[in-house]
mmJSON file of the N, C-alpha and C atoms, coordinates in Angstrom:
{"data_MODEL":{"atom_site":{
"group_PDB":["ATOM","ATOM","ATOM","ATOM","ATOM","ATOM","ATOM","ATOM","ATOM","ATOM","ATOM","ATOM","ATOM","ATOM","ATOM","ATOM","ATOM","ATOM","ATOM","ATOM","ATOM","ATOM","ATOM","ATOM","ATOM","ATOM","ATOM","ATOM","ATOM","ATOM","ATOM","ATOM","ATOM","ATOM","ATOM","ATOM","ATOM","ATOM","ATOM","ATOM","ATOM","ATOM","ATOM","ATOM","ATOM","ATOM","ATOM","ATOM","ATOM","ATOM","ATOM","ATOM","ATOM","ATOM","ATOM","ATOM","ATOM","ATOM","ATOM","ATOM","ATOM","ATOM","ATOM","ATOM","ATOM","ATOM","ATOM","ATOM","ATOM","ATOM","ATOM","ATOM","ATOM","ATOM","ATOM","ATOM","ATOM","ATOM","ATOM","ATOM","ATOM","ATOM","ATOM","ATOM","ATOM","ATOM","ATOM","ATOM","ATOM","ATOM","ATOM","ATOM","ATOM","ATOM","ATOM","ATOM","ATOM","ATOM","ATOM","ATOM","ATOM","ATOM","ATOM","ATOM","ATOM","ATOM","ATOM","ATOM","ATOM","ATOM","ATOM","ATOM","ATOM","ATOM","ATOM","ATOM","ATOM","ATOM","ATOM","ATOM","ATOM","ATOM","ATOM","ATOM","ATOM","ATOM","ATOM","ATOM","ATOM","ATOM","ATOM","ATOM","ATOM","ATOM","ATOM","ATOM","ATOM","ATOM","ATOM","ATOM","ATOM","ATOM","ATOM","ATOM","ATOM","ATOM","ATOM","ATOM","ATOM","ATOM","ATOM","ATOM","ATOM","ATOM","ATOM","ATOM","ATOM","ATOM","ATOM","ATOM","ATOM","ATOM","ATOM","ATOM","ATOM","ATOM","ATOM","ATOM","ATOM","ATOM","ATOM","ATOM","ATOM","ATOM","ATOM","ATOM","ATOM","ATOM","ATOM","ATOM","ATOM","ATOM","ATOM","ATOM","ATOM","ATOM","ATOM","ATOM","ATOM","ATOM","ATOM","ATOM","ATOM","ATOM","ATOM","ATOM","ATOM","ATOM"],
"id":[1,2,3,4,5,6,7,8,9,10,11,12,13,14,15,16,17,18,19,20,21,22,23,24,25,26,27,28,29,30,31,32,33,34,35,36,37,38,39,40,41,42,43,44,45,46,47,48,49,50,51,52,53,54,55,56,57,58,59,60,61,62,63,64,65,66,67,68,69,70,71,72,73,74,75,76,77,78,79,80,81,82,83,84,85,86,87,88,89,90,91,92,93,94,95,96,97,98,99,100,101,102,103,104,105,106,107,108,109,110,111,112,113,114,115,116,117,118,119,120,121,122,123,124,125,126,127,128,129,130,131,132,133,134,135,136,137,138,139,140,141,142,143,144,145,146,147,148,149,150,151,152,153,154,155,156,157,158,159,160,161,162,163,164,165,166,167,168,169,170,171,172,173,174,175,176,177,178,179,180,181,182,183,184,185,186,187,188,189,190,191,192,193,194,195,196,197,198],
"type_symbol":["N","C","C","N","C","C","N","C","C","N","C","C","N","C","C","N","C","C","N","C","C","N","C","C","N","C","C","N","C","C","N","C","C","N","C","C","N","C","C","N","C","C","N","C","C","N","C","C","N","C","C","N","C","C","N","C","C","N","C","C","N","C","C","N","C","C","N","C","C","N","C","C","N","C","C","N","C","C","N","C","C","N","C","C","N","C","C","N","C","C","N","C","C","N","C","C","N","C","C","N","C","C","N","C","C","N","C","C","N","C","C","N","C","C","N","C","C","N","C","C","N","C","C","N","C","C","N","C","C","N","C","C","N","C","C","N","C","C","N","C","C","N","C","C","N","C","C","N","C","C","N","C","C","N","C","C","N","C","C","N","C","C","N","C","C","N","C","C","N","C","C","N","C","C","N","C","C","N","C","C","N","C","C","N","C","C","N","C","C","N","C","C","N","C","C","N","C","C"],
"label_atom_id":["N","CA","C","N","CA","C","N","CA","C","N","CA","C","N","CA","C","N","CA","C","N","CA","C","N","CA","C","N","CA","C","N","CA","C","N","CA","C","N","CA","C","N","CA","C","N","CA","C","N","CA","C","N","CA","C","N","CA","C","N","CA","C","N","CA","C","N","CA","C","N","CA","C","N","CA","C","N","CA","C","N","CA","C","N","CA","C","N","CA","C","N","CA","C","N","CA","C","N","CA","C","N","CA","C","N","CA","C","N","CA","C","N","CA","C","N","CA","C","N","CA","C","N","CA","C","N","CA","C","N","CA","C","N","CA","C","N","CA","C","N","CA","C","N","CA","C","N","CA","C","N","CA","C","N","CA","C","N","CA","C","N","CA","C","N","CA","C","N","CA","C","N","CA","C","N","CA","C","N","CA","C","N","CA","C","N","CA","C","N","CA","C","N","CA","C","N","CA","C","N","CA","C","N","CA","C","N","CA","C","N","CA","C","N","CA","C","N","CA","C","N","CA","C","N","CA","C","N","CA","C"],
"label_alt_id":[null,null,null,null,null,null,null,null,null,null,null,null,null,null,null,null,null,null,null,null,null,null,null,null,null,null,null,null,null,null,null,null,null,null,null,null,null,null,null,null,null,null,null,null,null,null,null,null,null,null,null,null,null,null,null,null,null,null,null,null,null,null,null,null,null,null,null,null,null,null,null,null,null,null,null,null,null,null,null,null,null,null,null,null,null,null,null,null,null,null,null,null,null,null,null,null,null,null,null,null,null,null,null,null,null,null,null,null,null,null,null,null,null,null,null,null,null,null,null,null,null,null,null,null,null,null,null,null,null,null,null,null,null,null,null,null,null,null,null,null,null,null,null,null,null,null,null,null,null,null,null,null,null,null,null,null,null,null,null,null,null,null,null,null,null,null,null,null,null,null,null,null,null,null,null,null,null,null,null,null,null,null,null,null,null,null,null,null,null,null,null,null,null,null,null,null,null,null],
"label_comp_id":["MET","MET","MET","ALA","ALA","ALA","TRP","TRP","TRP","ASP","ASP","ASP","LYS","LYS","LYS","PHE","PHE","PHE","ALA","ALA","ALA","GLY","GLY","GLY","GLN","GLN","GLN","VAL","VAL","VAL","LYS","LYS","LYS","TYR","TYR","TYR","LEU","LEU","LEU","GLY","GLY","GLY","ILE","ILE","ILE","LEU","LEU","LEU","LEU","LEU","LEU","HIS","HIS","HIS","THR","THR","THR","SER","SER","SER","LEU","LEU","LEU","LYS","LYS","LYS","ASP","ASP","ASP","ASP","ASP","ASP","SER","SER","SER","GLU","GLU","GLU","ILE","ILE","ILE","TRP","TRP","TRP","ARG","ARG","ARG","LYS","LYS","LYS","VAL","VAL","VAL","LYS","LYS","LYS","MET","MET","MET","LEU","LEU","LEU","ASP","ASP","ASP","CYS","CYS","CYS","ALA","ALA","ALA","ALA","ALA","ALA","ASN","ASN","ASN","LYS","LYS","LYS","LEU","LEU","LEU","LYS","LYS","LYS","SER","SER","SER","VAL","VAL","VAL","LEU","LEU","LEU","ASP","ASP","ASP","GLN","GLN","GLN","ARG","ARG","ARG","SER","SER","SER","THR","THR","THR","ALA","ALA","ALA","VAL","VAL","VAL","LYS","LYS","LYS","ASN","ASN","ASN","THR","THR","THR","LEU","LEU","LEU","LEU","LEU","LEU","HIS","HIS","HIS","ASP","ASP","ASP","TYR","TYR","TYR","CYS","CYS","CYS","MET","MET","MET","LEU","LEU","LEU","MET","MET","MET","TYR","TYR","TYR","ALA","ALA","ALA"],
"label_asym_id":["A","A","A","A","A","A","A","A","A","A","A","A","A","A","A","A","A","A","A","A","A","A","A","A","A","A","A","A","A","A","A","A","A","A","A","A","A","A","A","A","A","A","A","A","A","A","A","A","A","A","A","A","A","A","A","A","A","A","A","A","A","A","A","A","A","A","A","A","A","A","A","A","A","A","A","A","A","A","A","A","A","A","A","A","A","A","A","A","A","A","A","A","A","A","A","A","A","A","A","A","A","A","A","A","A","A","A","A","A","A","A","A","A","A","A","A","A","A","A","A","A","A","A","A","A","A","A","A","A","A","A","A","A","A","A","A","A","A","A","A","A","A","A","A","A","A","A","A","A","A","A","A","A","A","A","A","A","A","A","A","A","A","A","A","A","A","A","A","A","A","A","A","A","A","A","A","A","A","A","A","A","A","A","A","A","A","A","A","A","A","A","A","A","A","A","A","A","A"],
"label_entity_id":["1","1","1","1","1","1","1","1","1","1","1","1","1","1","1","1","1","1","1","1","1","1","1","1","1","1","1","1","1","1","1","1","1","1","1","1","1","1","1","1","1","1","1","1","1","1","1","1","1","1","1","1","1","1","1","1","1","1","1","1","1","1","1","1","1","1","1","1","1","1","1","1","1","1","1","1","1","1","1","1","1","1","1","1","1","1","1","1","1","1","1","1","1","1","1","1","1","1","1","1","1","1","1","1","1","1","1","1","1","1","1","1","1","1","1","1","1","1","1","1","1","1","1","1","1","1","1","1","1","1","1","1","1","1","1","1","1","1","1","1","1","1","1","1","1","1","1","1","1","1","1","1","1","1","1","1","1","1","1","1","1","1","1","1","1","1","1","1","1","1","1","1","1","1","1","1","1","1","1","1","1","1","1","1","1","1","1","1","1","1","1","1","1","1","1","1","1","1"],
"label_seq_id":[1,1,1,2,2,2,3,3,3,4,4,4,5,5,5,6,6,6,7,7,7,8,8,8,9,9,9,10,10,10,11,11,11,12,12,12,13,13,13,14,14,14,15,15,15,16,16,16,17,17,17,18,18,18,19,19,19,20,20,20,21,21,21,22,22,22,23,23,23,24,24,24,25,25,25,26,26,26,27,27,27,28,28,28,29,29,29,30,30,30,31,31,31,32,32,32,33,33,33,34,34,34,35,35,35,36,36,36,37,37,37,38,38,38,39,39,39,40,40,40,41,41,41,42,42,42,43,43,43,44,44,44,45,45,45,46,46,46,47,47,47,48,48,48,49,49,49,50,50,50,51,51,51,52,52,52,53,53,53,54,54,54,55,55,55,56,56,56,57,57,57,58,58,58,59,59,59,60,60,60,61,61,61,62,62,62,63,63,63,64,64,64,65,65,65,66,66,66],
"pdbx_PDB_ins_code":[null,null,null,null,null,null,null,null,null,null,null,null,null,null,null,null,null,null,null,null,null,null,null,null,null,null,null,null,null,null,null,null,null,null,null,null,null,null,null,null,null,null,null,null,null,null,null,null,null,null,null,null,null,null,null,null,null,null,null,null,null,null,null,null,null,null,null,null,null,null,null,null,null,null,null,null,null,null,null,null,null,null,null,null,null,null,null,null,null,null,null,null,null,null,null,null,null,null,null,null,null,null,null,null,null,null,null,null,null,null,null,null,null,null,null,null,null,null,null,null,null,null,null,null,null,null,null,null,null,null,null,null,null,null,null,null,null,null,null,null,null,null,null,null,null,null,null,null,null,null,null,null,null,null,null,null,null,null,null,null,null,null,null,null,null,null,null,null,null,null,null,null,null,null,null,null,null,null,null,null,null,null,null,null,null,null,null,null,null,null,null,null,null,null,null,null,null,null],
"Cartn_x":[0.847,0.0,0.903,0.799,1.639,0.844,1.378,0.7,0.895,-0.147,-0.088,0.752,1.799,2.721,2.072,1.074,0.487,-0.73,-1.576,-2.809,-2.661,-1.716,-1.546,-2.644,-3.264,-4.339,-4.361,-4.979,-5.132,-6.461,-7.098,-8.348,-8.041,-8.417,-8.141,-9.428,-9.89,-11.134,-12.318,-12.321,-13.431,-13.409,-12.363,-12.259,-11.022,-11.155,-10.011,-9.144,-7.891,-6.918,-5.998,-5.807,-4.982,-3.696,-2.671,-1.406,-1.513,-2.474,-2.645,-3.459,-3.988,-4.791,-6.107,-6.585,-7.889,-8.924,-10.121,-11.164,-12.372,-12.188,-13.294,-13.922,-13.111,-13.647,-14.401,-13.944,-14.645,-15.989,-16.033,-17.296,-18.272,-17.814,-18.696,-19.18,-18.35,-18.755,-19.872,-19.75,-20.786,-22.075,-21.966,-23.151,-23.887,-23.132,-23.768,-24.458,-23.849,-24.474,-25.772,-25.77,-26.963,-28.054,-27.676,-28.64,-29.268,-28.478,-28.976,-29.97,-29.636,-30.529,-31.833,-31.763,-32.975,-33.855,-33.248,-34.042,-34.711,-34.017,-34.637,-35.832,-35.673,-36.765,-37.936,-37.647,-38.703,-39.466,-38.759,-39.431,-40.31,-39.878,-40.704,-41.948,-41.767,-42.901,-43.872,-43.4,-44.3,-45.336,-45.022,-45.932,-46.945,-46.826,-47.698,-48.805,-49.885,-51.019,-50.692,-51.528,-51.335,-51.501,-52.42,-52.642,-51.394,-50.759,-49.541,-48.421,-48.283,-47.25,-47.464,-48.718,-49.017,-48.713,-49.044,-48.762,-47.262,-46.497,-45.043,-44.448,-44.91,-44.417,-44.764,-45.991,-46.418,-45.569,-45.381,-44.582,-43.134,-42.565,-41.183,-41.053,-41.981,-41.918,-42.155,-43.012,-43.248,-41.976,-41.184,-39.931,-38.928,-38.953,-38.0,-38.352,-39.639,-40.038,-40.589,-40.794,-41.36,-40.275],
"Cartn_y":[-1.161,0.0,1.239,2.056,3.246,4.473,5.202,6.404,7.536,8.294,9.458,10.535,11.005,11.969,13.329,13.676,15.013,15.051,14.059,14.084,13.385,12.462,11.758,10.747,10.258,9.288,8.314,7.167,6.16,5.452,5.046,4.315,2.826,2.104,0.683,-0.026,-0.944,-1.674,-0.731,0.385,1.323,2.285,2.27,3.145,4.012,5.306,6.209,6.049,5.734,5.63,6.844,7.501,8.705,8.424,9.143,8.991,9.535,10.446,11.001,10.079,8.974,7.996,8.57,9.66,10.219,9.689,9.422,8.877,9.808,11.091,12.048,12.131,12.185,12.317,11.055,9.912,8.66,8.588,9.036,9.062,10.014,11.2,12.156,11.614,10.869,10.274,9.258,8.446,7.46,8.134,9.226,9.962,10.545,11.096,11.638,10.543,9.363,8.243,7.814,7.765,7.4,8.451,9.722,10.804,10.719,10.418,10.274,9.115,7.986,6.83,7.119,7.83,8.17,9.123,10.073,10.996,10.278,9.3,8.514,7.736,7.109,6.351,7.26,8.434,9.384,9.825,10.094,10.533,9.43,8.172,7.063,6.905,6.999,6.822,7.988,9.172,10.325,10.129,9.309,9.075,7.973,7.27,6.148,6.575,5.805,6.097,5.674,6.125,5.789,4.291,3.663,2.221,1.434,1.841,1.161,1.369,2.579,2.859,2.011,1.905,1.102,-0.374,-0.883,-2.274,-2.535,-1.646,-1.806,-1.76,-0.817,-0.702,-1.955,-2.436,-3.639,-4.838,-5.018,-6.151,-6.067,-4.868,-4.701,-4.994,-4.487,-4.704,-6.165,-6.846,-8.262,-9.074,-8.699,-9.405,-9.159,-7.939,-7.62,-8.295,-8.364,-8.816,-10.232,-10.852,-12.209,-13.247],
"Cartn_z":[0.0,0.0,0.0,-1.025,-1.138,-0.699,0.267,0.758,-0.235,-0.432,-1.309,-0.622,-1.287,-0.669,-0.452,-1.241,-1.158,-0.237,-0.286,0.498,1.844,1.961,3.223,3.486,2.429,2.604,1.431,1.677,0.633,0.87,-0.202,-0.084,-0.13,0.92,1.036,1.431,0.599,0.816,1.012,0.285,0.338,1.502,2.301,3.471,3.31,3.611,3.543,4.785,4.569,5.657,5.595,6.739,6.811,7.573,7.223,7.949,9.365,9.612,10.949,11.859,11.304,12.029,12.549,11.967,12.327,11.353,11.856,11.003,10.883,11.157,11.102,9.714,8.685,7.334,6.916,7.351,7.017,7.737,8.975,9.719,9.05,8.66,7.985,6.651,5.946,4.675,4.895,5.932,6.244,6.7,7.46,7.901,6.699,5.736,4.529,3.729,3.651,2.939,3.623,4.955,5.705,5.523,5.532,5.334,3.943,2.956,1.589,1.492,2.099,2.069,2.803,3.932,4.683,3.884,3.185,2.365,1.202,0.6,-0.472,0.056,1.212,1.814,2.149,2.68,3.021,1.777,0.691,-0.526,-1.115,-0.981,-1.464,-0.59,0.728,1.632,1.577,1.232,1.124,0.03,-0.95,-2.072,-1.779,-0.674,-0.352,0.605,0.606,1.491,2.921,3.845,5.249,5.482,4.768,4.928,4.515,3.435,2.986,3.995,4.509,5.51,6.767,7.21,8.404,8.164,6.977,6.654,6.641,6.021,5.986,7.391,8.211,9.58,10.376,10.241,10.956,10.54,9.242,8.754,9.221,9.21,9.65,11.139,11.939,13.378,13.744,12.988,13.262,13.034,12.028,11.776,12.908,13.465,14.528,15.841,16.173,17.501,17.536,16.386,16.386,16.215],
"occupancy":[1.0,1.0,1.0,1.0,1.0,1.0,1.0,1.0,1.0,1.0,1.0,1.0,1.0,1.0,1.0,1.0,1.0,1.0,1.0,1.0,1.0,1.0,1.0,1.0,1.0,1.0,1.0,1.0,1.0,1.0,1.0,1.0,1.0,1.0,1.0,1.0,1.0,1.0,1.0,1.0,1.0,1.0,1.0,1.0,1.0,1.0,1.0,1.0,1.0,1.0,1.0,1.0,1.0,1.0,1.0,1.0,1.0,1.0,1.0,1.0,1.0,1.0,1.0,1.0,1.0,1.0,1.0,1.0,1.0,1.0,1.0,1.0,1.0,1.0,1.0,1.0,1.0,1.0,1.0,1.0,1.0,1.0,1.0,1.0,1.0,1.0,1.0,1.0,1.0,1.0,1.0,1.0,1.0,1.0,1.0,1.0,1.0,1.0,1.0,1.0,1.0,1.0,1.0,1.0,1.0,1.0,1.0,1.0,1.0,1.0,1.0,1.0,1.0,1.0,1.0,1.0,1.0,1.0,1.0,1.0,1.0,1.0,1.0,1.0,1.0,1.0,1.0,1.0,1.0,1.0,1.0,1.0,1.0,1.0,1.0,1.0,1.0,1.0,1.0,1.0,1.0,1.0,1.0,1.0,1.0,1.0,1.0,1.0,1.0,1.0,1.0,1.0,1.0,1.0,1.0,1.0,1.0,1.0,1.0,1.0,1.0,1.0,1.0,1.0,1.0,1.0,1.0,1.0,1.0,1.0,1.0,1.0,1.0,1.0,1.0,1.0,1.0,1.0,1.0,1.0,1.0,1.0,1.0,1.0,1.0,1.0,1.0,1.0,1.0,1.0,1.0,1.0,1.0,1.0,1.0,1.0,1.0,1.0],
"B_iso_or_equiv":[0.0,0.0,0.0,0.0,0.0,0.0,0.0,0.0,0.0,0.0,0.0,0.0,0.0,0.0,0.0,0.0,0.0,0.0,0.0,0.0,0.0,0.0,0.0,0.0,0.0,0.0,0.0,0.0,0.0,0.0,0.0,0.0,0.0,0.0,0.0,0.0,0.0,0.0,0.0,0.0,0.0,0.0,0.0,0.0,0.0,0.0,0.0,0.0,0.0,0.0,0.0,0.0,0.0,0.0,0.0,0.0,0.0,0.0,0.0,0.0,0.0,0.0,0.0,0.0,0.0,0.0,0.0,0.0,0.0,0.0,0.0,0.0,0.0,0.0,0.0,0.0,0.0,0.0,0.0,0.0,0.0,0.0,0.0,0.0,0.0,0.0,0.0,0.0,0.0,0.0,0.0,0.0,0.0,0.0,0.0,0.0,0.0,0.0,0.0,0.0,0.0,0.0,0.0,0.0,0.0,0.0,0.0,0.0,0.0,0.0,0.0,0.0,0.0,0.0,0.0,0.0,0.0,0.0,0.0,0.0,0.0,0.0,0.0,0.0,0.0,0.0,0.0,0.0,0.0,0.0,0.0,0.0,0.0,0.0,0.0,0.0,0.0,0.0,0.0,0.0,0.0,0.0,0.0,0.0,0.0,0.0,0.0,0.0,0.0,0.0,0.0,0.0,0.0,0.0,0.0,0.0,0.0,0.0,0.0,0.0,0.0,0.0,0.0,0.0,0.0,0.0,0.0,0.0,0.0,0.0,0.0,0.0,0.0,0.0,0.0,0.0,0.0,0.0,0.0,0.0,0.0,0.0,0.0,0.0,0.0,0.0,0.0,0.0,0.0,0.0,0.0,0.0,0.0,0.0,0.0,0.0,0.0,0.0],
"pdbx_formal_charge":[null,null,null,null,null,null,null,null,null,null,null,null,null,null,null,null,null,null,null,null,null,null,null,null,null,null,null,null,null,null,null,null,null,null,null,null,null,null,null,null,null,null,null,null,null,null,null,null,null,null,null,null,null,null,null,null,null,null,null,null,null,null,null,null,null,null,null,null,null,null,null,null,null,null,null,null,null,null,null,null,null,null,null,null,null,null,null,null,null,null,null,null,null,null,null,null,null,null,null,null,null,null,null,null,null,null,null,null,null,null,null,null,null,null,null,null,null,null,null,null,null,null,null,null,null,null,null,null,null,null,null,null,null,null,null,null,null,null,null,null,null,null,null,null,null,null,null,null,null,null,null,null,null,null,null,null,null,null,null,null,null,null,null,null,null,null,null,null,null,null,null,null,null,null,null,null,null,null,null,null,null,null,null,null,null,null,null,null,null,null,null,null,null,null,null,null,null,null],
"auth_seq_id":[1,1,1,2,2,2,3,3,3,4,4,4,5,5,5,6,6,6,7,7,7,8,8,8,9,9,9,10,10,10,11,11,11,12,12,12,13,13,13,14,14,14,15,15,15,16,16,16,17,17,17,18,18,18,19,19,19,20,20,20,21,21,21,22,22,22,23,23,23,24,24,24,25,25,25,26,26,26,27,27,27,28,28,28,29,29,29,30,30,30,31,31,31,32,32,32,33,33,33,34,34,34,35,35,35,36,36,36,37,37,37,38,38,38,39,39,39,40,40,40,41,41,41,42,42,42,43,43,43,44,44,44,45,45,45,46,46,46,47,47,47,48,48,48,49,49,49,50,50,50,51,51,51,52,52,52,53,53,53,54,54,54,55,55,55,56,56,56,57,57,57,58,58,58,59,59,59,60,60,60,61,61,61,62,62,62,63,63,63,64,64,64,65,65,65,66,66,66],
"auth_comp_id":["MET","MET","MET","ALA","ALA","ALA","TRP","TRP","TRP","ASP","ASP","ASP","LYS","LYS","LYS","PHE","PHE","PHE","ALA","ALA","ALA","GLY","GLY","GLY","GLN","GLN","GLN","VAL","VAL","VAL","LYS","LYS","LYS","TYR","TYR","TYR","LEU","LEU","LEU","GLY","GLY","GLY","ILE","ILE","ILE","LEU","LEU","LEU","LEU","LEU","LEU","HIS","HIS","HIS","THR","THR","THR","SER","SER","SER","LEU","LEU","LEU","LYS","LYS","LYS","ASP","ASP","ASP","ASP","ASP","ASP","SER","SER","SER","GLU","GLU","GLU","ILE","ILE","ILE","TRP","TRP","TRP","ARG","ARG","ARG","LYS","LYS","LYS","VAL","VAL","VAL","LYS","LYS","LYS","MET","MET","MET","LEU","LEU","LEU","ASP","ASP","ASP","CYS","CYS","CYS","ALA","ALA","ALA","ALA","ALA","ALA","ASN","ASN","ASN","LYS","LYS","LYS","LEU","LEU","LEU","LYS","LYS","LYS","SER","SER","SER","VAL","VAL","VAL","LEU","LEU","LEU","ASP","ASP","ASP","GLN","GLN","GLN","ARG","ARG","ARG","SER","SER","SER","THR","THR","THR","ALA","ALA","ALA","VAL","VAL","VAL","LYS","LYS","LYS","ASN","ASN","ASN","THR","THR","THR","LEU","LEU","LEU","LEU","LEU","LEU","HIS","HIS","HIS","ASP","ASP","ASP","TYR","TYR","TYR","CYS","CYS","CYS","MET","MET","MET","LEU","LEU","LEU","MET","MET","MET","TYR","TYR","TYR","ALA","ALA","ALA"],
"auth_asym_id":["A","A","A","A","A","A","A","A","A","A","A","A","A","A","A","A","A","A","A","A","A","A","A","A","A","A","A","A","A","A","A","A","A","A","A","A","A","A","A","A","A","A","A","A","A","A","A","A","A","A","A","A","A","A","A","A","A","A","A","A","A","A","A","A","A","A","A","A","A","A","A","A","A","A","A","A","A","A","A","A","A","A","A","A","A","A","A","A","A","A","A","A","A","A","A","A","A","A","A","A","A","A","A","A","A","A","A","A","A","A","A","A","A","A","A","A","A","A","A","A","A","A","A","A","A","A","A","A","A","A","A","A","A","A","A","A","A","A","A","A","A","A","A","A","A","A","A","A","A","A","A","A","A","A","A","A","A","A","A","A","A","A","A","A","A","A","A","A","A","A","A","A","A","A","A","A","A","A","A","A","A","A","A","A","A","A","A","A","A","A","A","A","A","A","A","A","A","A"],
"auth_atom_id":["N","CA","C","N","CA","C","N","CA","C","N","CA","C","N","CA","C","N","CA","C","N","CA","C","N","CA","C","N","CA","C","N","CA","C","N","CA","C","N","CA","C","N","CA","C","N","CA","C","N","CA","C","N","CA","C","N","CA","C","N","CA","C","N","CA","C","N","CA","C","N","CA","C","N","CA","C","N","CA","C","N","CA","C","N","CA","C","N","CA","C","N","CA","C","N","CA","C","N","CA","C","N","CA","C","N","CA","C","N","CA","C","N","CA","C","N","CA","C","N","CA","C","N","CA","C","N","CA","C","N","CA","C","N","CA","C","N","CA","C","N","CA","C","N","CA","C","N","CA","C","N","CA","C","N","CA","C","N","CA","C","N","CA","C","N","CA","C","N","CA","C","N","CA","C","N","CA","C","N","CA","C","N","CA","C","N","CA","C","N","CA","C","N","CA","C","N","CA","C","N","CA","C","N","CA","C","N","CA","C","N","CA","C","N","CA","C","N","CA","C","N","CA","C","N","CA","C","N","CA","C"],
"pdbx_PDB_model_num":[1,1,1,1,1,1,1,1,1,1,1,1,1,1,1,1,1,1,1,1,1,1,1,1,1,1,1,1,1,1,1,1,1,1,1,1,1,1,1,1,1,1,1,1,1,1,1,1,1,1,1,1,1,1,1,1,1,1,1,1,1,1,1,1,1,1,1,1,1,1,1,1,1,1,1,1,1,1,1,1,1,1,1,1,1,1,1,1,1,1,1,1,1,1,1,1,1,1,1,1,1,1,1,1,1,1,1,1,1,1,1,1,1,1,1,1,1,1,1,1,1,1,1,1,1,1,1,1,1,1,1,1,1,1,1,1,1,1,1,1,1,1,1,1,1,1,1,1,1,1,1,1,1,1,1,1,1,1,1,1,1,1,1,1,1,1,1,1,1,1,1,1,1,1,1,1,1,1,1,1,1,1,1,1,1,1,1,1,1,1,1,1,1,1,1,1,1,1]
}}}
């Protein structure tokens, strides 16, 4: 694994590794990805009726608790 002389970081297995051993940028990248996925889910659910939302919630909760 060759470290980039200018940026001080390298991407290894999809994760940014820094020479300073700080992972702040990787955490922020994951938070942005989670926020994007939540917004996509919200936009899909906004288009559905209340009955469909209740059915999906019921089915999801039954899988978690049953």
